[in-house]
VOZA-28379 format. One record per atom (N, C-alpha, C): residue in one letter; x, y, z. Coordinates in steps of 0.05 Angstrom, whole numbers, padded with zeros to 5 digits, always signed. Last residue first. Layout:
AXYZ...
//
This chain:
S+00218-00348+00327S+00237-00363+00328S+00216-00364+00368S+00164-00346+00261S+00178-00337+00291S+00193-00357+00305V+00147-00336+00195V+00164-00365+00218V+00168-00350+00244T+00105-00332+00138T+00128-00308+00170T+00116-00336+00197V+00076-00324+00081V+00094-00342+00110V+00105-00326+00134Q+00034-00311+00041Q+00058-00288+00054Q+00057-00321+00077T+00029-00317-00032T+00019-00323+00002T+00041-00317+00018G+00009-00298-00098G+00032-00297-00061G+00018-00302-00038Q-00009-00291-00137Q-00010-00275-00123Q+00016-00263-00097G+00022-00318-00190G+00001-00318-00174G-00001-00282-00153W+00047-00312-00259W+00051-00307-00230W+00011-00315-00226Y+00044-00335-00325Y+00034-00327-00304Y+00053-00326-00275T+00092-00352-00346T+00079-00333-00364T+00065-00318-00349Y+00179-00350-00330Y+00146-00354-00328Y+00130-00339-00354L+00229-00336-00353L+00207-00358-00360L+00190-00352-00352R+00235-00277-00328R+00236-00273-00362R+00215-00316-00362R+00255-00299-00278R+00222-00277-00280R+00222-00278-00315D+00283-00335-00252D+00289-00323-00276D+00259-00315-00289R+00300-00364-00208R+00283-00335-00195R+00286-00328-00236L+00314-00419-00223L+00291-00409-00212L+00277-00400-00222G+00355-00411-00280G+00364-00411-00253G+00310-00401-00251S+00375-00433-00337S+00364-00407-00319S+00365-00389-00297T+00348-00485-00327T+00376-00468-00337T+00390-00446-00333W+00294-00491-00338W+00304-00484-00310W+00327-00470-00308T+00265-00514-00376T+00290-00523-00354T+00296-00520-00333T+00203-00521-00406T+00212-00507-00387T+00247-00524-00375D+00158-00538-00445D+00197-00543-00435D+00205-00535-00432S+00113-00516-00414S+00120-00542-00415S+00147-00555-00409P+00123-00456-00393P+00113-00458-00415P+00120-00493-00408A+00096-00436-00309A+00124-00435-00350A+00107-00444-00370A+00074-00412-00267A+00072-00434-00284A+00101-00428-00326A+00080-00394-00196A+00092-00386-00233A+00096-00408-00242C+00071-00376-00144C+00078-00397-00153C+00065-00382-00179Y+00111-00347-00085Y+00092-00344-00110Y+00094-00370-00118Y+00113-00321-00010Y+00114-00346-00035Y+00097-00340-00060V+00139-00286+00019V+00117-00283+00012V+00122-00302-00016A+00171-00295+00090A+00178-00290+00062A+00145-00282+00046S+00216-00339+00124S+00199-00317+00129S+00192-00296+00097D+00254-00363+00123D+00239-00371+00123D+00214-00355+00110E+00281-00354+00177E+00302-00336+00153E+00272-00353+00115P+00262-00383+00226P+00250-00353+00211P+00264-00339+00187A+00245-00448+00187A+00258-00429+00207A+00242-00400+00194L+00206-00507+00187L+00210-00485+00200L+00226-00464+00202S+00199-00561+00177S+00217-00549+00199S+00220-00518+00194D+00169-00564+00124D+00162-00572+00142D+00185-00561+00158M+00134-00553+00072M+00148-00532+00084M+00149-00554+00119Q+00112-00576+00000Q+00095-00574+00047Q+00127-00570+00054L+00076-00537-00053L+00095-00548-00034L+00096-00542+00005Y+00035-00575-00104Y+00033-00559-00077Y+00066-00549-00068L-00015-00553-00152L+00015-00548-00136L+00022-00539-00111T-00067-00585-00189T-00063-00553-00160T-00033-00571-00152N-00103-00599-00223N-00093-00573-00222N-00073-00566-00202D-00134-00641-00209D-00130-00624-00199D-00126-00591-00203A-00095-00675-00247A-00123-00680-00232A-00132-00656-00214N-00040-00661-00234N-00047-00655-00249N-00082-00657-00267D-00014-00640-00160D-00049-00653-00177D-00047-00648-00200R+00056-00641-00151R+00025-00634-00161R+00016-00651-00161S+00109-00610-00103S+00085-00638-00113S+00060-00618-00132I+00166-00608-00072I+00144-00591-00092I+00125-00615-00096P+00201-00601-00010P+00187-00626-00031P+00166-00602-00049F+00245-00554+00014F+00214-00567+00014F+00198-00576-00002R+00288-00583+00010R+00278-00585+00038R+00256-00580+00038G+00319-00572-00033G+00320-00597-00028G+00292-00595+00005K+00374-00536-00014K+00389-00556-00018K+00355-00573-00015M+00373-00484-00035M+00335-00498-00015M+00349-00519-00004S+00411-00466-00057S+00418-00460-00035S+00389-00469-00010Y+00394-00494-00106Y+00422-00502-00101Y+00404-00490-00064A+00323-00497-00116A+00347-00488-00128A+00366-00489-00097Y+00307-00562-00149Y+00310-00547-00127Y+00334-00535-00130T+00245-00595-00197T+00285-00587-00196T+00292-00564-00180T+00225-00659-00220T+00235-00618-00206T+00249-00616-00193R+00184-00669-00265R+00212-00674-00251R+00215-00663-00238G+00124-00682-00273G+00131-00695-00240G+00161-00691-00250S+00116-00676-00329S+00112-00699-00315S+00118-00718-00303S+00120-00603-00323S+00082-00621-00332S+00086-00661-00319T+00169-00606-00270T+00148-00610-00293T+00124-00622-00305V+00172-00565-00217V+00163-00593-00234V+00156-00580-00249G+00209-00517-00175G+00204-00538-00195G+00202-00566-00197A+00231-00482-00113A+00233-00520-00124A+00205-00524-00141V+00249-00421-00100V+00255-00453-00073V+00251-00474-00098G+00286-00369-00130G+00283-00391-00141G+00266-00411-00100A+00271-00304-00096A+00301-00330-00103A+00277-00363-00104R+00272-00234-00109R+00258-00261-00105R+00277-00272-00106E+00315-00196-00057E+00302-00201-00093E+00280-00229-00087M+00287-00154-00004M+00301-00170-00015M+00291-00179-00045G+00250-00133+00027G+00277-00124+00026G+00295-00134+00006P+00221-00193+00051P+00220-00162+00051P+00250-00160+00047A+00234-00250+00004A+00229-00233+00042A+00235-00206+00030Q+00192-00290-00036Q+00222-00251-00039Q+00211-00256-00005R+00199-00342-00076R+00188-00332-00049R+00220-00304-00045V+00161-00386-00119V+00192-00370-00129V+00178-00359-00092W+00154-00459-00139W+00157-00433-00129W+00170-00411-00127A+00129-00476-00205A+00148-00470-00191A+00134-00446-00167M+00113-00518-00283M+00104-00502-00240M+00134-00494-00228A+00103-00528-00338A+00111-00529-00320A+00111-00509-00294D+00033-00550-00365D+00057-00520-00352D+00084-00531-00342H-00012-00574-00371H+00018-00583-00386H+00045-00555-00370S-00056-00567-00335S-00025-00605-00337S-00008-00593-00349P-00067-00527-00354P-00052-00531-00324P-00041-00559-00316H-00076-00489-00399H-00070-00505-00411H-00052-00525-00380D-00099-00438-00393D-00111-00445-00416D-00100-00482-00406T-00094-00440-00326T-00088-00425-00353T-00097-00434-00355S-00118-00439-00262S-00135-00447-00281S-00119-00441-00314S-00096-00486-00206S-00085-00456-00229S-00107-00463-00259A-00072-00464-00139A-00097-00472-00157A-00100-00463-00182C-00015-00482-00095C-00029-00466-00125C-00052-00476-00140S-00010-00495-00030S-00032-00498-00045S-00030-00460-00072L+00033-00513+00040L+00025-00483+00001L+00013-00496-00014R+00033-00525+00085R+00041-00544+00052R+00011-00516+00045L+00080-00524+00145L+00048-00509+00134L+00062-00517+00101S+00098-00520+00210S+00099-00539+00185S+00084-00520+00168G+00151-00504+00257G+00119-00517+00253G+00125-00523+00218G+00205-00484+00275G+00195-00524+00277G+00173-00538+00267A+00168-00426+00288A+00199-00435+00288A+00194-00476+00286Q+00100-00419+00285Q+00137-00413+00308Q+00147-00443+00291V+00070-00391+00237V+00066-00403+00260V+00103-00406+00267S+00032-00352+00202S+00043-00347+00214S+00048-00371+00225G+00006-00366+00133G-00001-00370+00143G+00026-00353+00176G-00013-00403+00070G+00020-00387+00088G-00006-00397+00109G-00052-00421+00029G-00041-00445+00059G-00019-00426+00069S-00051-00409-00022S-00074-00415-00008S-00053-00441+00000E-00056-00369-00104E-00046-00393-00065E-00061-00390-00058A-00067-00375-00164A-00097-00378-00139A-00076-00384-00120L-00078-00357-00228L-00061-00376-00217L-00060-00355-00169V-00104-00323-00258V-00092-00357-00274V-00093-00367-00250G-00130-00274-00208G-00114-00279-00237G-00122-00318-00238Q-00194-00240-00185Q-00172-00272-00188Q-00165-00269-00211
//
């Protein structure tokens, strides 16, 4: 098991909800900037949302903030609340950790920003 471990994925019907979690065991998890990135079959990875160590959030423009990101520094856990899921949200969702001063000016999906990646958790939404 790596330093980032996602959970909470699964199969739901359209309109359903899932809450993804990512447990972090990096050297300084509360100092890391954290993000969710997803990858659908045959597609490139796409940014979803990010949150700094102080709790400031950034959302991918295409996502329009549909899925709120949050973190609990006491438990070293990152969350993504996904409501009103649609089939196009089906993807593998990855948790990623970046240095604390990350601002995501190059975009949430820029792999160069991240120090650690989780293994991913599958989300499947049926119509």
